[in-house]
N, C-alpha and C positions, 0 to 999 in steps of 0.2 A: 499480612506481610506483604501479598500481591499491591494493597492498596498504596502501601510505603513505598514501592518501588514505583509504581505509576510517579505517585508524586517528587521521588526524586528524579524522574527521569525528567520531566516537566520541567523543575527548576533546573535542571542540568542542561537541557536545552536552553534556557534563557542566559544562563551563567557563561555559557562557553560560545556564544552566537551562533547556536542551529536555529532557536525558532524564538521569535517574539509575539507578543500579542500585538494585533496591527491597531494602528491608532492608541496607542497607551497613553499617550499624554494627554487625548483626550477621553481618558477611562475606557479607552478600547472599545471594541464593536463585534457584538459577539461572535461567535463561529465564523471569526476572520485570523488568519493569522499571516507575519511578516516571516521570510525566512532567511538567516542573519550571513554574514559572510560564510562560514565553515557549513550552516545550511544548506547554501545555494548548492556550496560544491558537491555535497554529498548528495542532493538533488538530480541535480545535472549527471553526476556519476550512475546515479541509478538507472536513470534515462536510458544512458549509454550503453549499460549493460543490456537493457532490454531492445535498445534499436540495433544492436548489433545482432543480437541474440534472432531478430527478427529480420531485417533486412540484409544485412553482412551476411550472414551465414545463409538464408535462402533465397538461392535465385531468381526464386518466382514469386518472392514478395518486392513489392516497390511502396515507397513513402509517399506520403502527403498531408498538407498541412490548408485544410483548409479553414473559412471563415467563421468568427464566432456569430456574426450576423446573418441571418439566412432567410429565404422568403418563409412568410409567415405558415403558407400553406404545406411547408414539409414537415412542422409539426401537426398538422391536420392529419397531411396521409401517414406521420409512424405512427400516430393514436395518443400522443403524448397532451394534445387537447383536450382530449377527452376522459383520458384514461391515468393520466399521470399523476397520481393521488395519493396521499395516504391518511391515512383514518385518524381523525383529531378529535380531542374530548378534553375540554376544561374542567378545573376543580372551581366549583362555585365559592368553596372558602377563601382558599389562597389564592383565589384569581390566575394561576398558573395555569399553563398550554401544557399539554403532551400528545405524542404518537399511541394511539391507543395499541395498538399492534408491539412495543415495545416495553408499555407495562405489561401486558400479560405473557410475552417473551422473557421478561425479568423474575415473574412468577415461574414459569416452566424451569429456569435455571436454577431456581432456589431450591424446587422439587427434586433435582436430578441431583442438585448440592445435599440435601439431606441423604439420597442415597449412598452418595460417595463417602460422605460422614459416617454412615453405618457401616459401611464395608471397610474402609478404616479402622475403625474402632476392634472390627472382628477377625482383621490381620494381626493385628496387637495382640490380640487373645490367642489365637490361633498357633501365631508364630508360621516356619517353615511348611507346615503342613496344609496352609491355607491353600484353598482353591478358591480363587476370587470369581470365575465363569460360573461355577456352581452354585454360591453363595449367591451371586447376583438375581440368577435362576429360580433357586428356590426358600429364599428368605422371606417370609410372607412381607415386612415393612418394609424391604429394600423393592424388592417387585410392585407393591403397591404405588409406592411414590413414582418410578418409573413407569408405571400404567397409566396413571396419572396426566405424569407429563406426557407422554405420549398421545393420549386422547384429546387434551388442550390441545396440544400442536397441530394434531389432524384437524380439529374443530375450528380453529384459528385460520387454516389454511382454507378450508370449506370457506368461512365466513366471506374472507378477503379476496378469494377467486370468484362469488357470488355477487360481491358487494351488499352482503348483509350485514349491514351498521348494527342495527336494533341485534342480533345476534352477540355482536363484537363487545356491546355494553352488556350483554346479561352475561357475556364471560366472565367483565370485569366485577360485576354485583357476585357472581358465584363464588368466586375466587375471594371476592371481599378486598378486593386490592385497597390499599391506603395513598394518599399522595404524602409521597417520600418523606416531607420536611413537616409535615403539620398533623398526621394520620386520618386526615380526613375521606371522608366516603362518600362524598357530597358531588358527586359527576353529572356532566351535562350530556344530554344523548350524544353519540359517536356521530362525525358529519366527513365528508370526503375534503380533502383539501388538496389545491393545484401545485405541486412544488415549481411550475416554471417563473421565473421572474419577468417581467415585462415590460417594455419602454417602447418609445414613439421616435418614430423617422422624421426628423425635423420638415421635411417638404412636404408631407401629408395629413392631412388633417382628418381625425376623427378615426374609427375603429380601421380603416383599412389601414391606417398606418401603424398601425400596433405590430411591433416585434417583437421576438422573445430571445434574451438571452441563453445560449444553447444547453440543454438541462445533459447531454452527451454529444460525444464528439463521432459517435457513427452515422449518423446521419449526411453529415457530410462527405462519407465515403460513399456510402448508398448512390447520393445524386451525382458523385463524379465516375462511378463506374464507367460510363462507356467512354468517358473522357480518357480515363488512367488505361482502359484495354485498349484503346485504339494507338493511343501514342507510345504504349511500350510496347504494344503486339504481344504483351500474354496470353497466352493459352489456357482456359481450366482445365486442372485446380491450378490459383493463384490467389495471391492476399494484397490487400493494402491496409498499411502500418499507419498511425498517426498517434502523434502527442500531443496533447492541447489542453487548454481551461476548459471547464463547463461549471455550471452554476445551478445550484438548488435550492430554491428555498425553505430550508428543514424546518420544522415544526419545533424541534429542540435540536440544535446544534451540542455535541457532547462529546466527552473524552478525547478531548486536546485536538488535536488535527485527524483524530478518525472518521469526524462527521462534521464537514466545513459547509458553507454553503459557496465559497470559491476553492475550487480543486483540480487536481490536473489528472486526467486520464493517458494511458497506455493502451490502444486498442488497438486490433488486427481483423480483418474482416476476410475471411478467407471464402473465394467462392467457388463451389463444386458443381458437378453434376446430380441434379436431384436422383435420388435414390442410394447415393454415395456418402449422404451426410451423417450418417449415424458413424459408419468408417472414420470419416478424422474426426467428428468428434472424439472417437476413445482417441486417436492419436494426438491432439492437440490436450487431451487431458493430461495423458502420459507425459507429453513434452513439456508442458507446463509446469506441470508438477516436478520434474527433473532441473528447470531451471529455477525453479525455489530451494530447492533440495541443494544446489551449489553452492550457497550462500547462508541457509538457514538449516540447521539440525532435524531430518526427518522427522521426531518425536513432537514438535511444535508444530507440524504440519498434519494436514490431514482433510478428506474430501466431506462433502456435505450434500448431498441429492436434494435439488428442490422439491418442498410439497407444493409451494403454487408457483405454477410456469406462469411466465408473462403471455400476455396475448399473443405475442408472436413466434414462441418459442416449443419444438415438440420434444426438448432433449434439454437440462441444464443441470450444473453441478458448480459449487463454489471449492474454490482450494482456502481453506480456513486456517490461520495462525493464531496459537495461544497468547494474546497479549495478556499484559498484567490483569487486565478485567475480563478475560475466560477466551474461548476460541470463536474467533468473528471472523467475517469474509474477507479476504485478501484478493481473491482473484474469482471472475465468474467465467465459466465457459458456458456459451450457449450454443444450441443449436437454431438458428431463426427463419429455418424453411425460405419459402422467397417471397416472405410476408412483405418485407421493405421493396424491395426492387417493384412487386408486383404493385404494393400500393402505390408507390413515386408514378408509375406508369397508368395507373389507373386516374389518378387525379391530376397529373401533367400532359396528356394525350401522347407522351412519345414511348416509344417502345424501350424496355431496357432487356430485349432480350440480347443472346450471344448463338451466333453460329458454332456448331462444333463439326469442325471437318472432320474427325472422327464419326462420327452418326448422323453426317448428312443432315443435320437438323435446328432447326434455332429452337432455344428454350431459354428463361428466365433462370440463372441459376438458384441454387439455395447456398445459403451462408453458415459457416460456422463461425463465430464469433469468440476471442479471446479479449478480457478487458480488468484490466489492473488499475487500481488506483496507486498512483505513484506517489500521494501525501500517505496511504496506509502503505505502502511498501517503506517509504523513510522511517516509518512508527516502527517497524516490525523489526528493521535493521538494527535501530537503537534499543528497541527495548530487549531483543537477543544480547546485543552490544556491551549493554551497561554493565559491571561489574564491580564488586567493591572485592577485593581479595588481603588476605596476610601475605608479606612479601617475607620470604625464609630467610633467616640470617638477619634481620633488618631490628630495628630499635627505635622507639621515641615516636617521633612524626612521620618515619620510613617505613613503621613495620605496616601500616594498612595504604593502600592505594588505590584511588578511583580510576577503572581503566575501559576504553571504548575498544574491545576488541570484534572491530568488524574488519571484514576481510582487506586486503590489504591494496585491491583494485578498485574497490568503493570507497576505501577512506579521503577525507577531504584534502588533506597534506601529505604527502609520499614520503617525504624527507622533511628534519629539522638539523639546520647546521650548527655547530653549538661550540665557540671558543671557549677551552677549561677555564679562562679566567680573563675578562674584559679590560685589562690596565694593564695589556701588555699589547703594544703597537704591533710588531711582527706577529703577534697569534690571531689579532683581530684583522687585520691585512690580508691573512693567509687565508682565513676563515671566509671572505667576505669574496675573495677571489675563486673558491669553493662554489661559495652561494652562487655568485654570479655564473660561473658553470652550470650548475643544477639546473638554477631556474629555467633555463632554455628547454629542458625536457620533460619536467613535471613539476605540479605546485610546490613549494618549499617554503618553509619560515625560517627566519633568522634571530636567534636569543641569546643576549648576552646576560640578560639581566638576572641577578640571583646565584645561587649557588646549580652548582651541575645535577645534584640532584632533584633540586626543586624543577628545575627544568625539565630534566625527564619527567616528574611526573605532571609537569603542564600537557607534555605531549601525549602521554598515556592517556590523559582524560578526554584528550581530541580527538584519539584515534591514529595518531601518526606512527605506521608501523615502523619506521626506522629512524634513527639518529646520528648523526654524523660528528664526531669529537674532535675539535683539531686542538692536541697539547701542541707540548714543547719538544716532543720526537717527531712530530710533522714535519716541524722546520729543520732537521736533521735529514730524515729518512723518506719525506714525502708519502707516509703512509698516516692511516687517520685511525680509530677506533667506530666501529660503527655496529650499535645494540639495536636488538630485535625487540619488538615492544611485547609481546607474548611471554617469549621464553625468558627475557632480560640477559640473555646472551649476548657476550660482546665477543667481536673479534679485532683482529689487526688488518686492513686490506691497503694495498696502495690507492692513491688519492685518482689515478687515472682510471681505476675498475670501479669508482662509486657508484658513477652514472650506467653501466652495465649492469651492477649486481640490482641496485634499486628499482632498475627499468622494468628487468626479467623477472622479480618476484612481484611486481606490481601490475604488473602487465593486466590488461582488461583477459587479454587472451585465454590466460591460464584459466578463467572460465568458461569457453566458450569451446574448449576441445573435446 
């Protein structure tokens, strides 16, 4: 069922101009996608929602747009040159390449799915008297599945932390993991694979001229810490926010736009006094979850603590969303300590210290990071919004509709203007007049082709929250019918009120209050 939903979502994205496979006329490029006319609008709205929630709402958070190309020593200091690796394994029979940790995580998910299936069967058998928590704790089969899953998860985390590739191979063999398409168990040894794309600066030859496409946007913030602090005169605590492209040479790009080789991040680095980082970590953990809940049902979100901390972190948690392929990371909140600023200070020879006038001392600030993938947010919004439903009191083709129930503030098109018929000059002229007025305030569409019901369905399918219909009464009394997407309720309003009503109901401020 969930797999069918995901296939429908991918097809819907292409059919209506949200996302296209990149370079499709040349049979595409793996793990790379292009955002179409509606996709770019939705993506820009998601970025605006994040930017406003960070920079506009907080007077102590400012913005930055750093370069994609940066000095190669930056990636040495950050640890990416030596430690930015994924465990790689090849299947000798199929000749296909896989991330070893993902293969193991898939088996962990299968064990937990088996436990869930046992619980579902028991719930049907026992009915209202069923105590799920007690059953999970006491049923031998369920607890065995869950304990095995937890044990493998902890062992994998320890092996990744220590870089023990031999043990990761041993886990694959012990779990008897097979190649998904062929069933082969003939695996190579597991080895580390660095994820950074490299390129060459044209006027410098040899290894010295080697540059990297940035694998994250955070380092551009860290190396500009002093510049931003001095020019904005910010006092600790303060944050620097950035939206930008990053690039990772993923071993296996998968699940549509969930894991890509070129993607966009929305990151904020919050600089704090040493010793206060856990307090701010908790603050941003709660703040970011509230941001997600404003547009996403709470039951589709959860926290997941990291079992395997990155080399720079002393605390880390993910906000996970229930995608059609399960709960996966949407955003990470990390306490990065002073690792980054200290590393850049040591390697560059430039002091990355802040003078605290209240304490009357210099120190290297600690950092709490919030990092959310814009493309994953895009996918989560569409996954949650795409619905096929039966329309009450409708028959035939009109009995079902596909609708994107996106929050109006994020919807690509805010309003559609529709003359009731297209062969009446006075109606078309009036509709065009109204459209020209509305388009100055928000993105609108004008549509006069096909029956009015079919035009409503087209707008439902792209998530347009309001349709304004111009009919013969409009000519007489200067009123129009405005239709709301989710309820399909219609009301008659004066033409002069359309801008105000649509603007108020689609205002981004409704999400930020």
